[in-house]
N, C-alpha and C positions, 0 to 999 in steps of 0.2 A: 457373515452377512453380505449379500450381493450388492455391488455398487456402493460399498461403504466409503471408499475414497471419493467417488463422484458426489455423493451426498454431502460429504465434508467440504468439498470444493464449492458447491452451491451455497452451503451454509456460511462459508467464508465471505462470499460476495454479499450476502445479506447483512452480515456483521459489519463489513467494511462500508456498506451504505450508511448504516447508523453512525458509525464512528466518523465518517467523512463530514457529515453535517454537524455533529457535535463539536469536532475540532475546528471546523470553520468558524463556528460561533465563538468558541473560546479563544481562538487565535486573534480574532478582531477585538477582543476585550483586553487580553493581557499579553499579546505578542506570541509569535510562533515558537521562539526558543523556550520560553517558560512552559508553554503547553507541552513541548516535546519532553522535557525533563519530568514534569509533574505526572503526565500520563504514564510514563515508565515506572515512576515510584509507586503509583496506585496499582499498576499491573503487577509489579513485583510483590506487593502485599497479597494480591489474589493468588499468585503462584506459590507463595509460602504456605498459604492455607491449603491449596490443592495438593501440593507435594507432601505435606505432613499427613493429610487424610488418606490419600490414595497411594502414595509411594513410600510412606513411613520414613521420610527424610525431609529436612528443611531445604537443602540445597542439592543440586545434581552432582555430588562429589564422586559418584560411581561412573561418570562418563569417561570415556577414553581420552587420551591426550589429543588424538586426531579429531575427535568430536569437538573438544574445547577449541582447538585451533580454527577449524573451518566454521564452526558456529559463531565463534567470536568475530571472525572476519565478516561473516554474514550480518552480525549485529552492527558492526561498525559501518559497513557499506549500506546495508538496508535501512537500519533504524537511524543512525546518526546522520550520514550524508543524504541518503534518499529521502527520509522523512523530514529532515531539515528543509530541503528544497520544496517538498510537497506542501508542508505546512506553511512555509513562507509564501507559496503561491496563493494560499487562501486569503492573504491580505490584499491581493490584486484582482483575483478572479474567483468565481464561485466554485464550490466543491464539485458541482456537476461537470463543469468544464475541466477542472483539474483531473477528475476521474476519467473523463474521456481521453485526455492526453495520456493518462496512465495506462490506457488500453494498449499502448505501444510496448509495455513491459514484457508480455509473453513473447512477441517476436524477438525482442532484445535478448531474453533469456535463452531462446532457442538458438540464436546466432552464437551466443557465448558457449552454449553446450556443444555446438558444432566445432568451435575453436578449441575448447578445453577438453571435450570428451569424444571428439570425432564423430558426433552425430551428423547424419546426412541432411543436407538442405535440398529439397526437391522443387520442381516447378510449381507445385501446389503451395508450397511454403512461400514462394515469391509472390504468387497471386494473392494469397492471404495477406501478406505484408502490404501489398498495393492497396487492397481494400481497406485495411486499417488506416493507412495514411490518407486514403480518400475520404473515409468517414470523419476523421479528425479535421481534415481540410474543409469539408463541407460546413462544419460548425464554426471554425475559427477564422475562415477567410470570407471576405465579401468583395464584390466588385464596386469600384469607385465609378459613379455614374458618368463623370466628365471624361475621364480618359480610359475607362474600361479595365484598368489594372486592378489586380487583387490586393486588398489591404486587410489587415487584421481587424476582427470585430472586438478583440479584447487586448489589454495591454501586453506588449511583447514580453515584458519582464515576467509577468505571471505565467505566460505560456512556456517560456524557457525554464522557469523554476519547476513547473510541473513536469517538463521533459527530463530535468535532472532527477526528479523523483522516480520517474519511470525507469531510467537507467539504473538508479540505485536499487530499486526493487528487482529488476531483471538480474543484475549481478548477484544480489543477496539471495535470490531463490536458488541459483545454481550452487552456491556455497552451502546453503541449507540442506539441499538434497544430498550433497557429498558428505557433509558433516554428520547428519542424523543417522544414516544407515538403518540399523535395526533398533536404535535407541528410542526411548519414549518421546513422543512428539511434544508433550507439554514440558517435560524436563529440558528438551532441546530448545524450546522457545524461551525457557527461563534463562538459559545460558546467553542467548541473544539479548535478552532484556538487561541482564547484569552488565554485559559489555556496553550496551547502549547507554545505560545510566552513567557509567564511568566516562564514556566518550562525551556526553553532553555536559557533565560536570567540568571536564577539561575545557570544552569549547566555550561554555558560558564564562568560565574564569578568565580565559584568554581575552574574550571579547568584552569582559567587565559588564555583563548584562544581568546581574543578580537582582537588580532593582525591582523587576516585575514578578519575580518568582513568588514572594510572599502573597501577592495579590491573588494568585491561583488558589490559595487556601482561605483567604479572607473574603473574597468576592463570591457570594453564595451562588449567583447565576453561573459564573465561570466554573466554580467547583462542581456544581451539578452536571454541567456539560462534560467536564473532565472525567468524572466518575463513570458516566454513561459511556463516553468514548473509550476510556481505558478498559472497561470490562469487555465491550464488543470489539475493540481493536487489538492492542498488543497482548491481551489475555486470551479471550475466546476466539477471536477472528484469526489471529496469527497461529494459534495452536491448531485450529481446525485446518488451516492451510498446511501445516506440517503433517497432519493426519492424511490429508489429500495427497501430499507428496509421497507419503509412505505406502499408501494402499492403491495408488494408481500411477500412471505415467506422468512425468513432468508436463508433457503437452496437454493431456486431458485436464489435469489439475489447474494449470495456468489458464486454460480456456474458460473453465467454469468460474474461476476466481475473477476473471476479467469481464464478467457480465455486469459489473457495478454500474457502468454508464447507462444501462437500460433500467436497472433497479432504482437508481437514484432520481430518475426524471420526475415521477409522480410525487414522492415524498418532498423533494425540493420545492415543488410547486405548492403543495398543500401546507407543509410545515414551515418552510422558509419564505413562503410567499413570493417566490421568484417566477418571473415570466417564463413561460414555456413556449418556444418557437418551433415551427415545423422543421426548420433546418436542424435544430438540436435533436429532435426525435429521429429524423432520417439519418443524420450523421451517427448517432449512437448505435442504431441498428446495423448500419453498414459496417461500423468498426467491429462490433461483436461478431457479425457474419464473417468478417475478414479473419478474426481469430479462430473461428470454427474451421474455415477453409484452410488456414495456415497449418492446423494440426491434423487434418484429415490424412 
């Protein structure tokens, strides 16, 4: 099928739009750490069903040692560290702003691919990076009327946390690409989820934050948001992303997957009742245009 990888990349962006809003809602009800663990447990259940039906096995035990190592690293960096920072940012800023900052992930992944795999960085890459930064700056910065200096429109803590999420996703995508190779994308994602669950269990135990976890199962509104977000996020969305990495280049896949800042504008306004400003619209389109230019 022509453009199979590209279609999967676009599907990933649509899924991540749904999951971002779902997890923003859940994080503000039960906390980001609880959301991170519970959504991976739900996703793991989806993977067990998929693997048994389509791969005739419960777990990806046929994966090579190399795949387990790199995909596990991807799970720890992308799911545990990256998503911990991203979901924590939802407590301070809206998902549409977090997703805009996350548009920095593709340039980050490309820079890491240059460092780790020797891929070339061109003038167009630098121009694209500048556009992405410009788009993000258009949204998050504003002029102070009195002195004319730039100040943040949103809490610095939320912006920095979202940036941490972008770095985690950028690093994780490189390790995912290396670890998957020719292996099944869904089974590859299952390995990442397994590692993510173990990582969050350790993190929550060290931080002694188990108190809110049961609420994710007993709070009906939080549970519904978690189920929706888990299906479209760490199960379908992440797996489609792995399909995109397998059937097209890392650059094209990352570009299509990074269109979330545009996709999320209208749903966040209609569903989440968030105010939509001209700066946010312009900034989102500039950032996505920068990603396109980056990978030309």
